Backbone as CSV, one residue per row, in Angstrom:
resi,resn,N_x,N_y,N_z,CA_x,CA_y,CA_z,C_x,C_y,C_z
1,UNK,0.603,-0.986,0.127,-0.060,0.110,-0.563,1.110,1.331,0.176
2,UNK,1.780,1.368,-0.750,3.222,2.412,-0.506,1.980,3.857,-1.354
3,UNK,1.685,3.320,-2.097,0.960,4.399,-2.764,-0.157,5.427,-2.509
4,UNK,-1.041,4.021,-1.162,-2.137,4.890,-1.177,-2.069,6.199,0.402
5,UNK,-2.928,7.240,-0.410,-2.973,7.993,0.379,-3.934,8.590,0.992
6,UNK,-4.810,8.339,1.335,-6.412,8.315,1.653,-7.144,7.070,1.697
7,UNK,-7.875,6.902,2.808,-8.743,5.517,2.618,-10.087,6.151,3.383
8,UNK,-11.733,5.593,2.735,-12.685,5.886,3.263,-13.001,4.878,3.759
9,UNK,-13.133,4.064,4.518,-13.483,2.749,5.203,-14.926,2.861,4.977
10,UNK,-15.480,1.723,4.084,-16.915,1.668,3.591,-18.251,1.048,4.897
11,UNK,-19.353,1.573,5.024,-19.968,1.432,5.910,-20.573,-0.044,5.998
12,UNK,-20.185,-0.960,5.327,-19.747,-2.181,5.276,-19.364,-2.913,6.346
13,UNK,-18.007,-2.073,6.381,-16.921,-3.079,7.326,-17.167,-2.708,8.910
14,UNK,-17.070,-3.719,9.478,-17.220,-3.996,10.678,-15.947,-4.200,11.794
15,UNK,-15.007,-4.366,10.863,-13.439,-4.885,11.820,-12.560,-4.517,11.072
16,UNK,-11.271,-4.120,11.246,-10.177,-4.124,10.440,-9.101,-4.926,11.343
17,UNK,-8.657,-5.484,9.772,-7.832,-6.659,10.242,-6.342,-6.305,11.325
18,UNK,-5.417,-7.181,12.115,-4.251,-7.083,12.168,-3.576,-6.981,11.488
19,UNK,-3.049,-5.897,11.341,-1.903,-5.250,10.244,-2.283,-4.574,8.728
20,UNK,-3.947,-4.324,8.686,-4.279,-4.111,7.759,-3.594,-2.534,6.946
21,UNK,-3.093,-2.044,7.679,-2.576,-0.590,7.298,-1.292,-0.640,7.326
22,UNK,-0.148,-1.994,7.750,0.457,-1.571,8.524,1.951,-1.033,7.677
23,UNK,2.602,0.151,8.213,3.684,0.521,6.773,3.130,0.999,6.166
24,UNK,1.812,1.657,5.616,1.032,2.169,4.834,1.608,3.537,4.749
25,UNK,2.970,3.702,4.468,3.939,5.346,4.776,3.728,6.120,3.624
26,UNK,2.412,6.326,2.873,1.783,7.415,2.588,0.691,7.821,2.981
27,UNK,0.142,7.106,3.468,-1.690,7.371,4.033,-1.433,8.087,4.955
28,UNK,-2.037,9.648,4.470,-1.894,10.665,5.602,-3.452,10.925,6.713
29,UNK,-4.687,10.307,5.766,-5.897,10.606,6.030,-6.715,9.448,6.390
30,UNK,-7.365,8.948,7.217,-8.370,7.870,6.869,-9.515,7.926,7.464
31,UNK,-10.866,7.498,7.424,-11.920,8.064,7.823,-13.378,6.408,8.029
32,UNK,-13.197,6.601,9.259,-13.843,5.828,9.929,-15.757,5.480,10.011
33,UNK,-16.165,4.647,9.509,-17.485,4.670,9.524,-18.004,4.239,10.739
34,UNK,-19.564,4.356,10.875,-19.723,4.049,12.398,-19.913,2.586,12.717
35,UNK,-19.876,2.014,11.898,-20.457,0.283,11.783,-18.809,-0.040,12.353
36,UNK,-17.960,0.575,12.618,-16.748,-0.171,12.919,-16.472,-0.571,14.401
37,UNK,-16.438,-1.564,14.825,-16.467,-1.927,16.321,-15.193,-2.543,17.114
38,UNK,-14.163,-2.980,16.032,-12.682,-3.309,16.229,-12.274,-3.178,15.262
39,UNK,-10.895,-2.272,15.543,-9.501,-2.067,15.241,-8.358,-2.705,16.019
40,UNK,-7.973,-3.961,14.700,-7.131,-5.028,15.790,-5.306,-4.184,15.631
41,UNK,-5.003,-5.134,16.636,-3.531,-4.896,16.985,-2.465,-4.096,15.354
42,UNK,-1.599,-3.198,15.714,-0.584,-3.092,14.171,-1.630,-2.360,13.044
43,UNK,-2.715,-1.998,13.611,-3.889,-1.751,12.039,-3.597,-0.864,11.305
44,UNK,-2.700,-0.038,11.864,-2.273,1.336,11.333,-0.436,1.868,11.809
45,UNK,-0.186,0.741,12.530,1.250,0.502,12.613,2.471,0.966,11.898
46,UNK,2.712,1.746,12.124,4.232,2.597,10.619,3.855,3.210,9.959
47,UNK,2.103,3.864,10.183,1.945,4.684,9.078,2.438,6.219,9.411
48,UNK,3.592,6.571,8.498,4.468,7.796,8.825,4.173,9.139,8.891
49,UNK,2.557,9.047,8.381,2.731,10.186,7.228,0.960,10.741,8.035
50,UNK,0.598,9.512,8.744,-1.009,9.572,9.282,-1.097,11.188,10.431
51,UNK,-1.771,12.251,9.988,-1.732,13.394,11.107,-2.830,13.678,11.974
52,UNK,-3.754,13.193,11.453,-5.189,13.297,12.896,-6.490,12.081,12.213
53,UNK,-6.666,11.675,13.704,-7.052,10.145,13.781,-8.188,10.158,14.675
54,UNK,-9.734,10.375,14.242,-10.782,10.373,15.301,-11.520,9.035,15.436
55,UNK,-10.928,8.314,16.692,-11.892,7.186,17.035,-13.657,7.423,16.874
56,UNK,-14.245,6.157,16.215,-15.706,5.897,15.812,-16.303,5.994,17.626
57,UNK,-17.118,6.328,17.902,-18.168,5.917,19.308,-18.410,4.409,19.317
58,UNK,-18.015,3.755,18.554,-18.371,2.152,18.475,-17.526,1.732,19.020
59,UNK,-15.944,2.004,19.220,-15.239,1.067,19.406,-15.063,1.624,20.842
60,UNK,-14.492,0.363,21.620,-14.216,0.070,23.156,-13.509,-0.069,23.353
61,UNK,-11.964,-0.365,22.681,-10.665,-0.638,22.804,-9.514,-0.536,22.009
62,UNK,-8.933,0.238,22.400,-7.896,0.678,21.193,-6.385,-0.601,21.189
63,UNK,-6.054,-1.642,20.224,-5.420,-2.320,20.817,-3.891,-2.271,20.744
64,UNK,-3.166,-2.805,21.440,-1.717,-2.755,21.370,-1.091,-2.680,19.976
65,UNK,-0.024,-1.796,19.906,0.802,-1.289,18.709,-0.176,-0.606,17.906
66,UNK,-1.900,-0.392,17.860,-2.621,0.106,16.580,-1.954,1.721,15.952
67,UNK,-1.448,2.131,16.778,-1.049,3.348,15.981,0.693,3.424,16.281
68,UNK,1.428,2.719,16.353,2.966,2.433,17.313,3.531,3.515,15.920
69,UNK,4.737,4.431,16.120,5.580,5.132,15.046,4.735,5.490,13.976
70,UNK,3.445,6.000,14.142,3.029,7.084,13.613,3.084,8.202,13.809
71,UNK,4.576,8.818,12.550,5.247,10.069,13.317,4.653,10.925,13.413
72,UNK,3.780,11.437,12.380,3.469,12.488,11.538,1.676,12.559,12.786
73,UNK,1.575,12.072,13.747,0.152,11.608,14.032,0.021,13.017,15.143
74,UNK,-0.540,13.986,15.055,-0.843,15.502,16.089,-1.661,15.276,16.571
75,UNK,-3.309,14.582,16.064,-4.455,14.748,17.164,-4.903,13.684,17.196
76,UNK,-5.346,12.937,17.985,-6.255,12.386,18.330,-7.663,11.822,19.283
77,UNK,-8.457,11.723,18.734,-9.813,11.893,19.195,-10.028,10.943,19.809
78,UNK,-10.358,10.564,20.736,-10.816,9.352,21.461,-12.380,9.608,22.186
79,UNK,-13.247,8.572,21.468,-14.797,8.806,22.230,-14.846,8.452,24.267
80,UNK,-15.496,8.565,24.231,-16.421,8.135,25.978,-16.270,6.682,25.826
81,UNK,-16.898,6.009,24.705,-16.831,4.433,24.501,-15.580,3.909,24.475
82,UNK,-14.854,4.431,24.923,-13.146,3.844,24.385,-12.488,3.735,26.009
83,UNK,-12.791,2.304,26.807,-12.628,2.320,27.764,-11.106,1.957,28.057
84,UNK,-10.247,1.060,26.821,-8.494,0.770,27.064,-7.695,0.931,26.405
85,UNK,-6.508,1.585,26.515,-6.258,1.507,25.306,-4.234,0.704,25.595
86,UNK,-4.522,-0.628,24.229,-3.380,-1.755,24.854,-1.797,-0.947,24.684
87,UNK,-1.397,-1.764,25.074,0.346,-1.610,25.163,1.218,-1.430,23.771
88,UNK,1.904,-0.045,24.111,2.515,0.641,23.005,1.821,1.314,21.896
89,UNK,0.296,1.297,22.042,-0.438,1.494,20.969,-0.650,3.157,20.410
90,UNK,0.402,3.803,21.120,0.704,5.044,20.615,2.416,5.272,20.939
91,UNK,2.667,4.830,21.338,4.574,4.874,21.286,5.265,4.969,20.005
92,UNK,5.902,6.245,20.359,6.719,6.869,19.503,5.589,7.543,18.403
93,UNK,4.479,8.194,18.653,4.230,9.512,18.029,4.396,10.374,18.267
94,UNK,5.409,11.132,17.753,6.482,12.235,18.339,5.954,13.259,18.353
95,UNK,4.885,13.214,17.210,4.138,14.761,16.722,2.986,14.717,17.320
96,UNK,2.743,13.726,18.643,1.129,13.847,19.112,1.554,14.875,20.000
97,UNK,0.673,16.554,20.195,-0.145,16.995,20.913,-1.300,16.994,22.068
98,UNK,-2.212,16.218,20.827,-3.431,16.699,21.685,-4.192,15.573,21.754
99,UNK,-4.286,14.932,22.990,-5.453,13.830,23.128,-6.572,13.902,23.631
100,UNK,-8.160,13.867,22.865,-8.985,14.402,22.865,-10.232,13.038,22.878
101,UNK,-10.227,12.208,24.089,-9.733,12.863,25.295,-10.286,11.408,26.764
102,UNK,-8.739,11.377,27.153,-8.721,10.169,28.520,-10.040,10.060,29.551
103,UNK,-10.481,10.626,29.668,-11.300,10.710,30.776,-12.710,9.503,30.922
104,UNK,-12.844,8.903,29.943,-13.301,7.633,30.141,-12.566,6.423,30.071
105,UNK,-11.203,6.431,30.028,-10.097,5.496,29.623,-9.892,4.879,31.312
106,UNK,-10.221,3.221,31.319,-10.108,3.121,32.778,-8.775,2.372,33.123
107,UNK,-8.222,1.941,31.847,-6.738,1.056,32.016,-6.239,1.675,30.766
108,UNK,-5.027,1.362,30.904,-3.639,2.038,29.959,-2.946,1.181,30.036
109,UNK,-2.261,0.419,28.817,-1.609,-0.758,28.709,0.359,0.446,29.086
110,UNK,0.846,-0.977,29.072,2.608,-0.978,29.360,2.706,0.562,28.393
111,UNK,3.652,1.409,28.094,4.517,1.847,27.225,3.322,2.543,26.406
112,UNK,2.207,2.385,26.818,1.146,3.267,25.529,1.342,4.539,25.300
113,UNK,1.921,5.694,25.790,2.674,6.512,24.810,3.807,6.710,25.394
114,UNK,5.065,5.798,25.529,6.303,6.122,25.442,6.867,6.562,24.174
115,UNK,7.467,7.759,24.675,8.267,8.872,23.913,7.196,9.816,23.048
116,UNK,6.080,9.639,23.383,5.546,11.040,22.891,5.960,12.256,23.230
117,UNK,7.208,12.948,22.181,7.997,13.358,22.527,7.564,15.136,22.982
118,UNK,6.272,15.261,22.093,5.495,16.318,21.655,4.394,16.362,23.147
119,UNK,4.073,15.813,23.028,2.427,16.102,24.310,2.825,16.559,25.256
120,UNK,1.964,17.286,25.883,2.130,18.397,26.760,1.674,18.598,27.655
121,UNK,-0.170,18.021,27.896,-0.795,17.787,29.017,-1.882,16.046,28.945
122,UNK,-2.121,15.622,30.105,-2.983,14.653,29.998,-3.851,15.392,31.075
123,UNK,-4.979,14.637,31.069,-5.996,14.518,31.948,-6.874,13.262,32.160
124,UNK,-6.219,12.421,33.406,-6.941,11.310,34.067,-8.314,11.692,34.654
125,UNK,-8.965,10.527,34.724,-10.114,10.437,35.577,-10.531,9.077,36.037
126,UNK,-10.257,7.652,35.179,-10.686,6.930,36.278,-9.556,5.989,35.948
127,UNK,-8.640,5.802,35.590,-7.431,5.057,36.105,-6.873,4.704,37.480
128,UNK,-6.810,3.425,37.695,-6.701,2.998,38.985,-4.953,2.693,39.022
129,UNK,-4.488,2.528,37.991,-2.918,2.081,37.928,-2.149,2.948,36.228
130,UNK,-1.266,3.792,36.899,-0.085,4.197,35.625,0.727,3.204,35.449
131,UNK,0.485,2.108,34.282,1.564,0.892,34.057,3.060,1.543,33.825
132,UNK,3.982,0.631,34.221,5.413,0.491,34.021,5.581,1.620,32.544
133,UNK,6.082,2.664,32.599,6.594,3.410,30.990,5.763,3.868,30.456
134,UNK,4.209,3.694,31.162,3.331,4.784,29.961,3.937,5.581,29.414
135,UNK,3.922,6.872,29.808,4.395,8.266,29.722,5.867,8.392,29.721
136,UNK,7.050,7.458,30.000,8.313,7.447,30.106,8.459,8.091,28.379
137,UNK,9.551,9.009,28.566,10.065,9.845,27.732,9.564,10.732,26.867
138,UNK,8.120,11.269,27.535,7.530,12.324,27.216,8.026,13.935,27.981
139,UNK,9.101,13.905,26.730,9.788,14.957,27.138,9.547,16.647,27.300
140,UNK,7.910,16.712,26.480,7.884,17.728,26.395,6.202,18.234,27.470
141,UNK,6.037,16.679,28.162,4.827,16.582,29.179,4.872,17.282,30.474
142,UNK,4.315,18.489,30.537,4.407,19.941,31.274,3.148,19.643,32.786
143,UNK,2.118,19.127,32.400,0.772,18.812,33.379,0.122,17.586,33.517
144,UNK,0.307,17.194,34.010,-0.795,15.871,34.598,-1.890,16.062,35.230
145,UNK,-3.032,16.241,35.050,-4.605,16.209,35.896,-5.630,15.465,36.183
146,UNK,-5.412,15.147,37.424,-6.937,14.520,37.616,-8.403,14.360,38.283
147,UNK,-8.730,14.164,37.942,-10.044,15.010,37.237,-11.087,13.952,38.834
148,UNK,-10.831,12.925,38.900,-11.304,11.692,39.921,-10.276,11.245,40.545
149,UNK,-9.984,11.007,41.860,-8.786,10.590,42.659,-9.483,8.975,42.832
150,UNK,-9.319,7.974,41.967,-9.243,6.547,42.135,-8.207,5.983,41.942
151,UNK,-6.757,7.256,41.352,-5.296,6.117,40.945,-5.095,5.431,42.305
152,UNK,-4.670,4.521,42.195,-4.102,3.508,43.269,-2.811,3.418,42.962
153,UNK,-2.071,3.498,41.993,-0.579,2.734,41.533,-0.154,3.772,40.826
154,UNK,1.301,4.146,40.984,2.351,4.825,39.733,3.205,3.208,39.389
155,UNK,3.461,2.822,38.742,4.418,1.773,38.186,5.889,2.138,37.902
156,UNK,6.716,1.366,37.633,8.186,1.558,37.267,8.187,2.288,36.334
157,UNK,9.040,3.095,36.726,9.195,4.126,35.448,8.390,5.225,34.691
158,UNK,7.362,5.302,34.806,6.174,5.593,34.705,6.080,7.040,33.560
159,UNK,6.284,7.834,34.565,6.903,9.428,33.931,8.529,9.407,33.727
160,UNK,9.007,8.436,34.649,10.879,8.547,34.008,10.949,9.269,32.191
161,UNK,12.230,10.366,32.564,12.558,11.176,31.482,11.127,12.638,31.171
162,UNK,10.605,12.256,32.027,9.313,13.421,31.048,10.684,14.995,32.169
163,UNK,11.280,14.986,30.974,12.130,16.248,31.591,11.080,17.931,32.156
164,UNK,10.249,18.414,31.184,9.091,19.221,31.575,8.332,19.459,32.561
165,UNK,8.481,17.818,33.127,7.356,17.669,33.939,7.188,18.653,35.197
166,UNK,6.333,19.809,35.301,6.483,20.342,36.511,5.478,20.719,37.184
167,UNK,3.793,19.698,36.698,2.750,19.946,37.861,2.222,18.401,37.679
168,UNK,2.239,18.027,39.119,1.738,16.690,39.398,1.363,16.599,40.866
169,UNK,0.517,16.551,41.014,-0.396,16.383,42.275,-0.601,14.987,42.297
170,UNK,-0.319,14.502,43.518,-0.589,12.792,43.847,-1.493,12.789,44.273
171,UNK,-2.498,12.078,43.670,-4.073,11.996,44.002,-3.506,11.595,45.910
172,UNK,-4.761,11.492,46.390,-4.628,10.788,47.897,-4.997,9.280,48.515
173,UNK,-5.152,9.552,46.925,-6.158,7.750,46.480,-4.621,6.821,46.405
174,UNK,-3.440,7.536,46.282,-2.456,6.317,45.464,-1.633,6.117,46.688
175,UNK,-1.453,5.022,46.752,-0.736,3.821,48.021,0.233,3.467,47.249
176,UNK,0.724,3.431,46.466,2.111,2.570,45.608,2.537,3.783,45.070
177,UNK,4.539,4.125,44.557,5.017,4.443,43.746,6.199,3.792,43.438
178,UNK,6.353,3.333,41.951,7.262,1.947,42.047,8.861,3.182,41.529
179,UNK,9.872,2.166,41.239,11.424,2.470,41.254,10.982,3.143,39.566
180,UNK,11.648,4.417,40.147,11.938,5.541,38.911,10.905,5.999,38.756
181,UNK,9.397,6.095,39.187,8.497,6.711,38.126,8.860,8.129,37.848
182,UNK,9.766,8.586,38.697,9.948,10.450,38.276,11.128,10.667,38.281
183,UNK,12.039,9.208,37.538,13.329,9.930,37.706,13.678,10.458,36.177
184,UNK,14.789,11.562,36.097,15.467,12.612,35.209,13.979,13.359,34.641
185,UNK,13.241,13.881,35.923,11.722,14.699,35.070,12.322,16.269,35.893
186,UNK,11.914,16.897,35.163,12.145,18.366,35.927,13.221,18.942,37.368
187,UNK,13.909,19.532,37.186,14.441,19.673,38.482,13.133,20.706,39.330
188,UNK,12.184,21.409,38.569,11.308,21.894,39.189,10.052,20.989,39.701
189,UNK,10.393,20.422,39.564,9.050,19.374,40.079,8.732,19.120,41.452
190,UNK,8.101,19.354,41.997,7.710,18.762,43.447,6.614,17.887,43.850
191,UNK,6.978,16.985,44.475,6.087,15.892,44.714,5.340,15.920,46.491
192,UNK,4.841,16.175,46.294,4.048,15.885,47.403,2.996,14.370,47.729
193,UNK,3.977,13.513,48.098,3.591,12.607,48.541,2.836,11.997,49.933
194,UNK,2.231,11.855,50.188,0.604,11.422,51.353,1.786,10.540,52.128
195,UNK,1.702,10.687,53.459,2.121,9.901,54.521,1.937,7.986,54.280
196,UNK,0.796,7.684,53.545,0.629,6.431,53.636,0.788,6.169,52.073
197,UNK,1.632,6.477,51.665,1.991,5.858,49.786,3.479,4.951,50.232
198,UNK,3.094,3.885,50.056,4.550,2.934,49.984,5.351,3.399,48.205
199,UNK,6.471,3.548,48.915,7.697,3.828,47.838,8.933,3.322,47.295
200,UNK,8.773,2.652,46.577,9.776,1.900,46.627,11.006,2.329,46.651
201,UNK,11.681,1.544,47.389,13.137,1.766,47.826,13.903,2.249,47.596
202,UNK,14.055,1.814,45.907,15.022,2.487,44.951,14.937,3.946,43.998
203,UNK,13.259,4.617,44.517,13.237,5.872,43.509,12.854,6.765,45.014
204,UNK,13.654,7.717,44.861,13.675,9.020,46.184,13.015,10.180,45.786
205,UNK,11.833,10.276,46.231,10.824,11.422,45.168,11.242,12.394,45.712
206,UNK,12.515,12.763,46.342,13.154,14.321,46.799,14.207,14.266,45.594
207,UNK,14.685,13.633,44.559,15.934,13.552,43.803,15.071,13.034,42.049
208,UNK,14.048,13.076,42.529,13.408,12.426,41.377,13.433,13.460,40.382
209,UNK,13.634,14.805,40.258,13.692,15.762,39.654,15.102,15.668,39.011
210,UNK,16.134,15.181,39.876,17.699,15.504,39.258,18.164,14.291,38.281
């Protein structure tokens, strides 16, 4: 599919198979019909010119590696129907600045937004666990907001190398912070950790921004 630049998926289609548009390097626009109920893993992996994606409200899950390596992807619209985002789903989407929105998502897999170096702000509401390396290497990330305090665990290296992270208020619901969760973050980052939180012995919150 090297010459495919645009794709309007017909209403008759209900599922996009694994690897369906894998490495379609000229594809910059895709339109989904309301009939789509499943987009399988690696479906758009490596579509390096894809700029914007609007997930249809018929989708409940974004599978692993679905948009991995889409280097030109700037905006992803996620409807309230989406509850889970698989591991590495947006890994390496270095142009991604806008996610609209993650409020309804209850589970985000490991490395889902790994090295999304242009992402500046995220808002989470219903996430109980931030998995290892989920936002690692998001070097432009400045602010993380929680609108509902259900978060319980921040796992290993979850925000490691977020070099511009300055605003992160740890919710009172958090009980555990893993190894290197905030290592190599901004020196301006101050973490106010509730006394009840178990912090991994290798993570020193007072030095996490160093």
